[in-house]
TITI-276429 format. One record per residue (C-alpha): x, y, z. Coordinates in steps of 0.05 Angstrom, whole numbers, padded with zeros to 5 digits, always signed. Layout:
<sites>
XYZ ...
</sites>
This chain:
<sites>
-00191+00451-00038 -00131+00500-00031 -00070+00493-00074 -00055+00478-00144 -00011+00410-00137 -00021+00350-00155 -00048+00332-00086 -00101+00387-00093 -00121+00361-00151 -00132+00283-00130 -00167+00312-00063 -00223+00350-00106 -00232+00296-00163 -00249+00244-00102 -00302+00301-00070 -00335+00316-00135 -00336+00229-00146 -00368+00225-00075 -00419+00266-00091 -00395+00346-00069 -00455+00388-00094 -00393+00439-00118 -00317+00423-00120 -00275+00479-00123 -00196+00496-00128 -00179+00563-00100 -00109+00575-00123 -00061+00640-00109 -00032+00639-00172 -00058+00638-00247 -00062+00565-00271 +00003+00575-00312 +00039+00575-00242 +00003+00507-00219 +00046+00461-00199 +00001+00405-00216 +00004+00361-00285 -00022+00384-00344 -00066+00330-00345 -00083+00334-00273 -00116+00404-00285 -00148+00374-00351 -00189+00323-00322 -00215+00358-00264 -00243+00412-00311 -00274+00360-00352 -00299+00324-00282 -00334+00399-00272 -00284+00425-00224 -00292+00497-00211 -00219+00541-00207 -00224+00595-00168 -00161+00629-00194 -00107+00678-00171 -00148+00683-00093 -00116+00672-00028 -00157+00653+00031 -00153+00704+00085 -00199+00668+00144 -00246+00611+00150 -00324+00627+00184 -00354+00585+00229 -00416+00587+00259 -00430+00587+00330 -00425+00518+00336 -00362+00511+00301 -00376+00490+00233 -00345+00509+00169 -00394+00559+00140 -00350+00602+00093 -00281+00627+00077 -00246+00698+00064 -00217+00701-00006 -00170+00770-00031 -00164+00774-00095 -00090+00765-00126 -00052+00797-00183 +00012+00772-00209 +00084+00804-00198 +00151+00793-00203 +00178+00728-00204 +00199+00694-00139 +00254+00640-00122 +00208+00591-00159 +00204+00632-00225 +00137+00628-00217 +00104+00702-00211 +00088+00730-00138 +00018+00734-00122 +00005+00803-00096 -00062+00824-00057 -00104+00874-00086 -00133+00915-00028 -00209+00923-00029 -00224+00852-00067 -00240+00810-00004 -00308+00764-00009 -00332+00710+00021 -00344+00641-00010 -00389+00593+00027 -00365+00526+00033 -00376+00476+00089 -00313+00434+00082 -00245+00453+00066 -00174+00411+00049 -00109+00450+00052 -00061+00423+00003 -00010+00473-00002 +00055+00445-00007 +00101+00385+00032 +00168+00391+00053 +00209+00332+00093 +00220+00338+00168 +00276+00369+00183 +00292+00327+00248 +00314+00277+00201 +00372+00312+00179 +00379+00327+00250 +00374+00260+00279 +00411+00224+00220 +00477+00261+00207 +00503+00195+00166 +00455+00202+00117 +00463+00237+00053 +00406+00294+00038 +00394+00340-00025 +00381+00413-00015 +00311+00410+00001 +00321+00362+00052 +00300+00294+00016 +00347+00228+00023 +00396+00216-00033 +00392+00142-00057 +00412+00101-00101 +00356+00100-00159 +00371+00027-00173 +00363+00004-00110 +00331+00060-00059 +00394+00055-00017 +00411+00116+00020 +00485+00129+00050 +00462+00092+00119 +00481+00018+00123 +00430-00019+00116 +00373+00038+00105 +00326+00047+00041 +00271+00101+00028 +00231+00123-00020 +00168+00167-00041 +00156+00234-00026 +00222+00236+00024 +00262+00214-00031 +00227+00257-00099 +00185+00307-00059 +00119+00313-00072 +00103+00268-00131 +00051+00209-00147 +00033+00147-00107 +00052+00108-00170 +00122+00131-00153 +00130+00110-00087 +00094+00044-00107 +00153+00031-00155 +00212+00061-00108 +00171+00009-00051 +00178-00047-00095 +00249-00033-00109 +00269-00021-00049 +00239-00082-00025 +00283-00126-00077 +00338-00083-00054 +00331-00106+00017 +00320-00175+00003 +00389-00178-00039 +00419-00147+00020 +00392-00191+00081 +00411-00250+00037 +00474-00222+00022 +00482-00210+00109 +00451-00277+00123 +00514-00304+00079 +00568-00266+00109 +00537-00282+00177 +00545-00363+00152 +00621-00352+00127 +00630-00320+00205 +00616-00376+00241 
</sites>
């Protein structure tokens, strides 16, 4: 698995449970800079996940039939902090090496779809492009539209998304019931 977030941890732990002989987390920074929750990293280690830190993939290597056979990695060292506050990985020249792998999952981040902002000008977004909602109801600034999950929180857990879905469902039900009552008054 390429990445150091919660999604990478979930994917690599699942691969191990499904019988993978070797399961790796390959991350270009050190463990200190990993965005995954500390518990996720701890549990991954307990399950026997191998961490290949300060290594960055350069290219995937396939055979003549197109099957994945390896990845070329380059060792990194940490430089100055970047805009996120984490130390920026810097390549170490001449440190390239090949790691034999037959499957790869790339889990290196997520972002909101910019089309949503462009096509919905009457909806409010934060500086990362996530939809702003009322946290109690998951209601957006656009009438009749509710949102939850990663589009609101950024990358987070399924549990949080499920909780947002429950809140939104209750609020949508109330919204629709109020619409019915208003419709009855108008008739």
